[in-house]
C-alpha positions as CSV (number, residue, x, y, z in Angstrom):
1,M,-0.4,0.1,-0.1
2,K,1.3,3.3,-0.9
3,A,2.6,5.6,2.2
4,H,1.6,9.1,2.7
5,L,3.2,12.2,3.9
6,N,1.9,13.9,6.8
7,D,2.3,17.3,8.1
8,C,5.4,16.9,10.2
9,G,7.2,15.0,7.4
10,V,6.7,11.2,8.7
11,R,5.4,8.6,6.5
12,L,2.2,6.8,7.8
13,T,1.1,3.2,6.1
14,G,-2.4,2.0,6.3
15,A,-1.6,-0.5,8.9
16,D,-0.2,2.3,11.3
17,L,-3.3,4.2,10.7
18,H,-5.9,1.0,11.2
19,S,-3.8,0.4,14.5
20,W,-4.0,3.8,16.1
21,F,-7.2,5.0,14.1
22,L,-9.4,2.6,13.2
23,D,-9.5,0.2,16.4
24,P,-10.6,-3.1,15.7
25,A,-12.8,-2.7,19.0
26,I,-14.6,0.3,17.3
27,V,-14.8,-1.0,13.9
28,P,-17.9,-3.2,13.6
29,N,-17.7,-6.8,11.9
30,G,-18.3,-7.0,8.2
31,S,-17.5,-3.4,7.7
32,G,-15.0,-4.2,5.2
33,V,-12.0,-2.1,6.9
34,T,-8.9,-4.0,7.2
35,N,-5.0,-3.4,7.4
36,D,-5.1,-3.4,3.4
37,T,-7.9,-1.0,3.2
38,P,-6.5,2.0,1.1
39,L,-6.6,5.2,3.2
40,F,-6.3,8.7,1.4
41,I,-5.3,11.5,3.6
42,G,-5.9,14.4,1.2
43,Y,-5.6,17.3,3.6
44,L,-2.4,18.2,2.2
45,S,-3.5,19.1,-0.9
46,V,-7.1,19.4,-0.7
47,E,-8.0,23.4,-0.2
48,T,-11.3,23.8,1.2
49,P,-13.2,26.5,3.5
50,S,-12.1,26.0,7.1
51,F,-15.3,24.9,9.5
52,R,-15.1,28.6,10.9
53,A,-16.7,29.6,7.6
54,G,-19.2,27.4,7.5
55,R,-22.0,29.0,9.7
56,K,-25.6,29.1,9.3
57,R,-27.5,32.4,9.5
58,G,-28.2,33.8,12.8
59,T,-24.5,32.9,14.5
60,M,-21.6,35.1,15.0
61,R,-19.0,35.3,12.4
62,C,-16.9,37.7,13.8
63,C,-13.2,37.5,14.5
64,G,-11.2,40.6,15.0
65,L,-9.1,42.1,17.7
66,L,-11.6,41.3,20.3
67,V,-13.2,38.0,19.0
68,L,-11.7,34.7,18.4
69,S,-12.4,31.2,17.5
70,V,-12.6,28.9,19.9
71,V,-14.2,25.4,19.0
72,V,-16.3,25.9,16.2
73,G,-18.0,28.7,17.6
74,R,-17.1,32.3,18.9
75,L,-16.4,33.5,22.0
76,R,-18.0,36.9,22.8
77,G,-14.7,38.6,23.8
78,V,-11.1,37.7,24.3
79,S,-8.0,39.8,25.0
80,R,-5.8,39.4,22.3
81,Y,-1.9,40.5,22.4
82,R,0.8,40.3,19.8
83,L,3.3,37.4,20.6
84,C,7.0,38.2,20.3
85,P,8.6,34.5,19.9
86,T,12.3,34.2,19.1
87,P,13.2,32.0,16.2
88,A,14.0,29.0,18.3
89,Q,10.4,29.6,19.8
90,E,8.6,30.3,16.7
91,A,10.0,26.7,15.5
92,G,8.7,25.2,18.5
93,L,5.3,27.3,18.1
94,L,4.8,26.0,14.5
95,E,5.3,22.4,15.6
96,L,2.7,22.3,18.0
97,C,0.5,23.9,15.3
98,S,1.6,21.0,13.1
99,H,0.5,18.4,15.4
100,A,-2.7,19.9,16.3
101,R,-3.6,20.1,12.9
102,F,-2.5,16.8,11.9
103,V,-4.7,15.3,14.8
104,W,-7.6,17.1,13.7
105,N,-7.2,16.3,10.2
106,L,-7.1,12.7,11.2
107,A,-9.8,12.8,13.2
108,V,-11.7,14.3,10.3
109,E,-10.4,11.4,7.9
110,Q,-11.5,9.0,10.5
111,H,-15.0,10.3,10.6
112,S,-15.4,10.4,6.9
113,W,-15.1,6.8,6.7
114,W,-18.0,5.9,9.4
115,T,-21.3,5.8,7.7
116,P,-24.8,4.3,9.5
117,R,-24.3,0.9,8.3
118,R,-20.9,0.7,9.9
119,G,-22.3,1.8,13.3
120,P,-21.2,4.7,15.6
121,A,-18.1,6.6,14.9
122,P,-15.5,6.8,17.6
123,G,-15.8,9.7,20.4
124,Y,-13.3,11.5,22.1
125,A,-12.7,8.9,24.9
126,A,-11.9,6.1,22.3
127,Q,-9.7,8.7,20.1
128,A,-7.6,9.8,23.0
129,R,-6.7,6.3,23.7
130,Q,-5.7,5.7,19.8
131,L,-3.8,9.0,20.1
132,T,-2.1,7.8,23.4
133,E,-1.0,4.5,21.7
134,A,0.3,6.5,18.8
135,R,2.6,8.7,21.0
136,A,3.8,5.5,22.4
137,V,5.2,4.4,18.7
138,F,6.0,7.8,17.2
139,G,8.9,9.9,18.6
140,W,8.0,13.0,16.9
141,L,4.3,13.1,18.3
142,A,5.4,12.4,21.7
143,A,7.7,15.0,21.7
144,G,5.0,17.4,21.4
145,S,2.5,18.5,24.0
146,Q,-0.4,16.0,24.8
147,T,-2.2,18.9,26.0
148,V,-2.3,20.5,22.8
149,Q,-2.9,17.1,20.9
150,Q,-5.7,16.3,23.2
151,Q,-7.5,19.5,23.1
152,A,-7.4,19.2,19.5
153,L,-9.5,16.2,19.5
154,R,-11.9,17.8,22.3
155,D,-12.4,20.9,19.8
156,F,-13.2,18.2,16.9
157,A,-15.5,16.5,19.3
158,Q,-17.2,19.9,20.0
159,A,-17.4,20.6,16.2
160,M,-19.3,17.4,15.4
161,A,-21.7,17.7,18.3
162,N,-22.6,21.3,16.8
163,F,-22.8,19.7,13.5
164,F,-25.5,17.1,14.7
165,A,-27.4,19.9,16.4
166,G,-27.7,21.8,13.4
167,T,-26.0,25.0,14.4
168,H,-22.8,24.5,12.1
169,R,-21.6,22.7,9.2
170,R,-19.5,19.8,9.3
171,P,-15.8,20.1,10.6
172,T,-13.5,20.0,7.4
173,W,-9.5,19.9,6.8
174,R,-6.9,22.4,8.6
175,R,-4.6,23.4,5.8
176,A,-0.7,24.0,6.6
177,G,0.2,27.8,6.5
178,V,-3.6,28.8,6.7
179,H,-5.1,27.3,10.1
180,E,-1.7,28.0,12.3
181,G,-2.9,27.8,15.7
182,F,-3.5,25.6,19.1
183,R,-5.5,26.1,22.1
184,V,-4.6,25.1,25.6
185,V,-7.2,24.7,28.3
186,G,-6.5,24.7,32.1
187,A,-6.0,26.2,35.5
188,R,-3.7,28.9,35.4
189,G,-0.6,28.2,37.4
190,R,-0.9,24.5,36.5
191,A,-1.3,24.0,33.0
192,W,-0.1,27.8,31.5
193,E,0.7,31.1,33.4
194,V,1.2,34.5,32.6
195,R,3.3,37.3,34.2
196,R,4.3,41.1,33.5
197,L,7.8,41.7,33.0
198,S,7.7,45.5,32.6
199,R,5.0,48.4,31.7
200,R,4.8,46.9,27.9
201,T,6.2,43.6,28.1
202,G,4.6,40.1,29.6
203,E,5.3,36.5,29.4
204,V,2.7,33.7,28.8
205,R,3.9,30.1,29.3
206,V,3.4,27.7,26.8
207,P,3.9,23.8,26.9
208,K,6.9,22.6,25.3
209,V,8.1,25.9,24.4
210,G,8.3,28.0,27.7
211,W,8.0,31.4,28.5
212,V,7.0,33.6,25.2
213,R,7.1,37.4,25.5
214,F,4.2,39.1,24.4
215,R,3.1,43.2,24.2
216,W,1.3,44.0,27.4
217,S,-1.2,46.3,25.5
218,R,-3.9,45.9,28.5
219,Q,-4.2,43.9,31.9
220,V,-4.7,40.2,30.9
221,P,-8.5,39.6,32.4
222,P,-8.6,37.7,35.7
223,G,-10.5,34.4,35.6
224,V,-9.1,33.3,32.3
225,K,-9.2,29.3,32.0
226,S,-7.8,28.9,28.6
227,F,-5.8,31.1,25.5
228,R,-5.1,30.2,21.9
229,V,-2.0,30.8,20.0
230,R,-2.2,31.8,16.3
231,R,-0.3,32.9,13.6
232,D,-1.9,34.9,10.4
233,R,-1.1,35.0,7.0
234,A,1.1,37.7,7.6
235,G,3.2,36.2,9.8
236,R,2.2,37.6,13.0
237,W,2.0,35.6,16.2
238,H,-0.7,36.5,18.7
239,V,-2.0,34.8,22.1
240,A,-5.5,35.2,22.9
241,F,-7.2,34.8,26.5
242,A,-10.7,33.9,26.5
243,H,-13.3,35.8,28.7
244,V,-16.5,37.4,28.3
245,P,-16.7,41.2,28.8
246,A,-19.2,43.3,30.3
247,P,-21.4,44.9,28.1
248,V,-21.5,48.9,27.5
249,P,-23.7,50.2,29.6
250,A,-26.6,52.4,28.5
251,P,-26.5,55.9,28.5
252,G,-30.4,55.9,30.1
253,N,-30.9,59.5,27.9
254,G,-33.8,57.8,26.3
255,T,-32.1,58.5,22.6
256,A,-32.3,56.4,19.7
257,V,-30.5,56.3,16.5
258,G,-30.8,54.8,13.2
259,V,-27.8,53.5,11.3
260,D,-27.8,52.9,7.6
261,R,-24.8,50.8,5.8
262,G,-23.5,51.4,2.7
263,V,-20.7,51.1,0.2
264,A,-20.0,54.8,-0.3
265,L,-20.5,55.9,3.5
266,S,-20.1,52.6,5.5
267,A,-22.4,54.0,8.2
268,A,-24.7,57.1,8.3
269,L,-26.9,57.9,11.5
270,S,-30.2,59.4,11.7
271,T,-28.3,62.3,13.5
272,G,-26.7,63.1,10.2
273,Q,-23.1,61.8,11.0
274,T,-21.5,59.6,8.6
275,S,-18.3,57.2,9.0
276,T,-16.1,55.5,6.2
277,V,-14.0,52.4,6.8
278,P,-10.4,53.6,6.4
279,G,-9.1,51.1,3.7
280,L,-5.8,51.2,1.8
281,T,-4.5,54.5,1.1
282,P,-3.9,55.2,-3.2
283,G,-0.2,54.3,-2.7
284,E,-1.1,50.9,-0.8
285,A,-3.8,50.2,-3.4
286,E,-1.4,50.6,-6.2
287,R,1.3,48.4,-4.6
288,L,-1.3,45.9,-4.0
289,K,-2.2,45.6,-7.7
290,R,1.5,45.1,-8.9
291,L,2.0,42.5,-6.3
292,L,-1.3,41.0,-7.8
293,R,0.4,41.0,-11.3
294,R,3.7,39.8,-10.2
295,L,1.9,36.9,-8.3
296,A,0.4,36.0,-11.5
297,R,3.9,35.5,-13.4
298,A,5.4,33.6,-10.1
299,K,6.2,30.1,-10.5
300,R,4.1,27.9,-8.2
301,G,6.4,26.7,-5.6
302,S,9.2,29.0,-6.0
303,N,10.7,31.5,-3.2
304,R,9.7,34.2,-5.2
305,R,6.0,33.3,-4.9
306,A,6.5,32.9,-1.3
307,R,7.8,36.6,-0.8
308,V,5.3,37.8,-3.1
309,K,2.6,36.1,-1.2
310,A,3.3,37.2,2.2
311,A,3.9,40.8,0.8
312,I,0.5,40.6,-0.2
313,A,-0.6,38.9,3.0
314,R,0.5,41.8,5.1
315,L,-1.1,44.9,3.1
316,R,-4.3,42.5,3.5
317,A,-3.8,42.3,7.1
318,R,-3.1,45.8,7.6
319,E,-6.5,46.5,5.6
320,A,-8.3,43.9,7.9
321,D,-6.7,45.6,10.9
322,R,-8.0,49.1,9.9
323,R,-11.5,47.9,9.6
324,K,-11.7,46.2,12.4
325,D,-10.5,49.1,14.5
326,W,-13.1,51.1,13.0
327,V,-15.8,48.7,13.7
328,E,-14.6,48.2,17.6
329,K,-14.6,52.3,17.9
330,T,-17.7,52.9,16.2
331,S,-19.8,50.2,17.6
332,T,-18.2,51.2,21.3
333,D,-19.2,55.0,20.4
334,L,-22.9,54.2,19.5
335,A,-23.5,51.5,22.6
336,R,-22.4,54.7,24.9
337,R,-24.4,57.7,23.4
338,F,-27.7,55.7,22.5
339,N,-30.3,53.7,24.3
340,V,-31.6,51.9,21.4
341,I,-29.5,51.2,18.0
342,A,-32.0,50.4,14.9
343,V,-30.3,48.6,12.0
344,E,-31.6,47.3,8.5
345,D,-32.0,43.1,8.9
346,L,-29.9,42.6,6.2
347,N,-28.6,38.9,5.1
348,V,-25.0,39.6,4.2
349,P,-23.9,36.2,3.4
350,A,-26.7,36.1,0.5
351,M,-25.8,39.5,-0.7
352,T,-22.7,38.7,-1.3
353,R,-23.1,35.5,-3.2
354,S,-21.5,35.2,-6.3
355,A,-23.6,35.8,-9.2
356,K,-22.0,33.5,-11.7
357,G,-24.7,31.0,-11.9
358,T,-24.3,27.5,-13.4
359,I,-23.2,26.1,-16.6
360,D,-26.8,25.5,-17.7
361,V,-27.8,29.4,-16.5
362,P,-25.0,31.5,-16.5
363,G,-25.1,34.6,-14.3
364,A,-25.0,38.2,-15.8
365,G,-22.9,41.1,-14.7
366,V,-20.4,38.6,-12.8
367,R,-17.7,41.2,-12.4
368,Q,-19.7,43.8,-11.5
369,K,-21.5,41.8,-9.0
370,A,-17.8,40.6,-7.4
371,G,-17.1,44.4,-7.4
372,L,-19.8,45.1,-5.1
373,N,-19.4,42.1,-2.9
374,R,-16.0,43.3,-2.1
375,G,-17.4,47.0,-1.5
376,I,-20.0,45.2,1.0
377,L,-17.5,43.3,2.9
378,A,-14.8,46.0,3.1
379,S,-17.3,48.0,4.7
380,G,-17.8,45.6,7.3
381,W,-21.7,45.4,7.3
382,G,-22.0,42.1,9.3
383,R,-19.1,42.7,11.7
384,L,-20.6,45.9,13.0
385,V,-24.2,44.8,13.7
386,T,-22.6,41.7,15.5
387,R,-20.3,43.9,17.9
388,L,-23.3,46.1,18.5
389,E,-25.3,43.1,19.7
390,H,-22.2,42.1,21.8
391,K,-21.6,45.6,23.3
392,A,-25.3,46.5,23.5
393,P,-27.3,43.1,24.3
394,G,-31.0,43.8,24.1
395,R,-30.8,47.6,22.7
396,V,-30.2,46.6,18.9
397,V,-33.5,46.7,17.1
398,K,-33.5,45.3,13.3
399,V,-36.2,46.7,10.7
400,D,-37.7,45.4,7.6
401,P,-34.9,47.0,5.0
402,R,-37.7,47.2,2.0
403,Y,-38.1,51.0,0.7
404,T,-35.8,52.6,3.5
405,S,-34.0,54.3,0.8
406,Q,-37.1,55.4,-1.5
407,T,-39.1,56.4,1.3
408,C,-38.8,60.3,2.1
409,N,-38.6,61.0,5.8
410,A,-40.4,64.2,5.7
411,C,-43.6,63.5,4.0
412,G,-43.6,59.6,3.8
413,H,-44.0,59.7,-0.2
414,R,-42.4,56.4,-1.5
415,A,-41.3,56.4,-5.3
416,R,-38.1,55.2,-7.1
417,D,-37.4,58.5,-8.6
418,N,-36.9,60.0,-5.0
419,R,-33.3,58.6,-5.3
420,E,-31.7,61.0,-7.4
421,S,-28.5,59.5,-7.2
422,Q,-26.5,57.6,-5.0
423,A,-25.8,60.2,-2.6
424,V,-28.7,62.7,-3.3
425,F,-32.3,62.1,-2.0
426,R,-34.9,64.5,-3.4
427,C,-38.6,63.7,-2.8
428,T,-40.8,64.3,-6.0
429,A,-43.9,64.9,-4.0
430,C,-42.7,67.7,-1.1
431,G,-39.1,68.4,-2.5
432,H,-37.4,67.5,0.5
433,R,-33.6,67.2,0.2
434,A,-31.0,65.3,2.2
435,N,-28.3,62.9,2.0
436,A,-29.6,59.7,0.8
437,D,-28.2,57.5,3.5
438,V,-29.0,59.9,6.4
439,N,-32.8,59.8,4.9
440,A,-32.6,55.8,4.9
441,A,-31.1,56.0,8.6
442,R,-33.8,58.3,9.9
443,N,-36.6,56.0,8.2
444,I,-34.9,52.9,9.8
445,K,-35.2,54.7,13.4
446,D,-38.9,55.8,12.7
447,T,-39.5,52.1,11.9
448,A,-37.7,50.6,14.6
449,M,-39.7,53.0,17.0
450,R,-43.3,52.5,15.5
451,D,-42.6,48.8,15.6
452,T,-41.4,49.1,19.3
453,A,-44.6,51.4,20.0
454,V,-47.3,48.8,18.6
455,G,-45.6,45.8,20.1
456,R,-45.7,47.9,23.3
457,T,-49.3,48.6,22.9
458,V,-50.5,45.0,21.8
459,A,-48.3,43.4,24.5
460,A,-50.1,45.2,27.0
461,R,-53.3,43.8,25.8
462,G,-52.3,40.5,25.6
463,G,-51.9,39.6,22.1
464,T,-49.6,40.5,19.3
465,P,-49.1,43.2,17.2
466,S,-50.8,42.9,13.7
467,G,-48.5,42.1,10.9
468,G,-45.7,41.9,13.3
469,P,-43.5,38.8,14.2
470,V,-45.4,36.6,16.7
471,N,-42.2,35.5,18.6
472,R,-40.9,38.7,19.6
473,E,-41.2,39.6,22.9
474,P,-41.6,43.1,24.9
475,Q,-38.6,44.6,25.4
476,P,-38.4,46.6,28.6
477,T,-35.1,48.3,27.7
478,L,-36.9,50.1,25.2
479,L,-39.7,51.2,27.2
480,S,-37.9,54.5,28.3
481,V,-37.8,56.0,24.5
């Protein structure tokens, strides 16, 4: 049987995999799985989206300076710090990442062989026993951290549980160079520790690596029981300590605001204020174009191509950092200033779906739609609302987005001709003139307040508002508006 090369450069045969990851006690009789069964480990060449991208609508998809993937979901908040490992420590961290990815991918491969007719797939306990047996034979696996490897199996077990619960998609392969990270869970002081060295420097103790320095940008929150080490595509290392931050307190002034999200203007408020996500500068955008053209000409697998990809990743990381910073500052400002925040109920994943169609029914305007998708994603529509819901729970109201940009806020006249241009709104009935996005934000605010008032009135009678959702509960935090 042909052997396969794993992430750590060690060749495993089918008999090896059968011994440790196809336990005879678990494989039902008559299943056809034997020592000679060809097992294909394709995670080194398969390029598929990670499990974190496979989220159903209604779940959080954010990950930024204050949000981090832990299993297959997201914690509402973590404290992330920039790691500064030495070259030797970086090699040790990469080895731990490869071990965690190797164990995860073998678990994915193992579960892909189990079908209902073969019986139940092995759970975490069975896989942990198999991992112990594999560590006793392979020295390179035993040299790694058992804590990191077992935690990868726990994360996979939780991912499968979420998949069967219907909240997430099935966990998929993790790819080298893309999914570089691992998680450590345990009591502080025994499994790991953190200490402060100076005003701007701290250290975290990582299993099998030792004390690794990081930038002490803020105090490590108390009560932390887990952390994750991760390297992004730009080559930057970060450590994130998981904790749930307290929400931003409401100002208690009874004010409300409507927020209209757009491409030209990332956010327009009903107060008349506008804000735009700071993207790349013109010079940076031109350099990105040159690098992309250079990447297209570079030979695959060459050192030149690797250097170009690293330069592109650094530019894109800079753009993403600016977008995340804007989202955090904007959401915090809105949560502090207003009691109620009204936004449009937009299905951003569906809006940014490709228009290429199928072979039988090809799409139209594919490139134009792709440009619009990039503009929507660059404006951080989904991330802004998600962070608002985290920082102001119970104070975010989502309204129907239909006709908010075509209705005059002054007289209520609705017509397509009211939208004179992308930026100008001029009512054909009363002549009211305003910024189109600000007019839409005011309509969003009025709709939210009207729906809230109707829901409060009917709820007092013991019924449900006509035409409104029957599963909506009255929100006491909105009654002071």
